[in-house]
C-alpha positions, 0 to 999 in steps of 0.5 A: 436378536430380539426383533421388535415388532412394527405396529400401526395403532390409532391412539385412544387417548385425547392427548394423541387425537391427531396422530390417531386420525393420521394413523387411522387414514383421516384426510388431514393435511400436514400443515395442520398438525402440531407439535403439541399433539405428539408424544413427548419426545426430546425437543428439536434443535433450534434450527428446525421448526415445531411443525417438522416434528408432527410429520405429514399425512399417513404414508402407507407404500406398498409392501415388497413382494415375497423374499427370494433367497439371497446368497448368504446364509441369512435371508431378507426381503427381496429388492422391492419396486415400491410404488407410491402409496401416499393416500393423498398423492395424485400419483398413488399406487403407481411409479412416475411416468417413465420409470422403468425398473431394471430389476423386479422383485424377486430377481437374482443377484448380479453375478460376483464381481471380476477385476474389471468391474467399477467397484475397483479403484481405476476400473472402467466406469460408465453411466449405465454401470453407475445407474443400475445394480452394481455386479456384487452379490449380497448377503442380508443379515437380520439375526445376531445384530445389536439390539439398537434401543433407539430403533426397531427393525433392521436388515444389513445388506453386505456386499460379497466379492469386493475388497474391504474395508467398506463404508456404510450408511444407515437409512430410516423410513417416513411418518407412519411407514415401515422399514420396507418403504425404503428397503430397495436402497439396501441391495442397490448400494450393497451390489456396489460395495457400500454396506447398508442398514435399513431400519424401522422406528419404534413407533410408526409416529416417531418424531424427526428428532427420534428418527435422528436418534434412531439413524445415529444408533444405527450406526452404533450397530454397524460399528459394532459389526466390525468387532462382533464374533461371527459377523460377515463384516468383522474387521472389514468396516471403515468406521470412519466413513459413515453416512445416513439417509432418510425419507420424508420425516426420516429425511427431517431426522437425517438433517438434524443428525447431520447438523449435530455429527459433522464427523458424518462423510455424507447425507441423502434425504428422500423428500424431506419433511419439515416446513420451514426448517433451517439447518445452518449448522450441517457441514455434511455433504448433503443430497436432496432428492425430491419430487415436483408433484409431492402433496407432502413435502414438495417444494420444502427441500429448496428452503432447506438446501438454501439454508445449509452453509455455502461451505457445505457440498450440497446438491438438489435433484427435483424430479419433474412429476415425481411423487412423494415416494419418488426417492425411495427406490433407486431405479426410479426416474429412469434409473437417475435416483440410483445414479445421483444417490450412488455418485453422492456416496461414492464421491463423499462416503466412499472417496471415489472421485471418478463418480463426480463426473455424474454429479456434474450433469444435469439429470434429464428428469429434473425440474430443479437442479442445483448443485454446489460441489465444493471438495469436502476436507 
């Protein structure tokens, strides 16, 4: 497959002055950007606000460490422990206080599952097993995948040792950031039996609307793996159990895609960016992960959460002292980011109601926690 390279450019034309300033590191506040400064793209639906398309100030998370070999024939990036890289964040360059990643970059995948693992329906399940990496080995695939035109780079994470059919999720990063910024979710979810496709955008400044299109196009790539000759997922996917995730402006894209695609089973946003955006058409069970010390999207998830219909299962988990990047690694907030993210997907995407018990607990790291766990039809 032809892999499209990511690039970060300072646009020279006067039309893109604002975006050029952002990409070059100018200290421009998200609230001062305007949709009129963006490259032409499809207009967001009426439920979003113009400033959502502009995006927050440039987000530049640290790159993951050198990849280590995986259990499969393809080799992908190691599980990175991401560190805050937003230049405007007071927590830039460090994880929130109290974070204690269980696995560091480059560590080996967990051993294969045995019949007693929590992957099998009815098997023992504990808070610890739902918090850290799962029992399954993970294969990464980056070659041979469909070349989706609406997005750039891509890495597929495939669980080994679990019984199909598999549910799957696509994950997109934030404004001016690469695929690697959200890639820690890929091996984590796959180790628990959920297929994950992490993607990069065609340009680092793609709008929320374009990120929405990227997510839906990535789901088309996942579906194609069910029939592609030689795919490790051929005949093993539950094509009716698909979900989406996104960070920052990618979170705004996630909410746009969920609002237009009610057939999706679950959605998760990490520090979703979209000042004043409302999503009254979102019927997809949606989890909002946020941080109370986020200088870019702080406080925005509350309004988005409130705008979802009362008939839509929804939850807001804001981490006390969490920066803009707090939701990007499942090991953050003492692993509670991973436990709530996984449990949300297990309940609404996979259909394993045993994980609902964890969603009913108030996280120990929360500064704001709200939920409406209506059973999805």
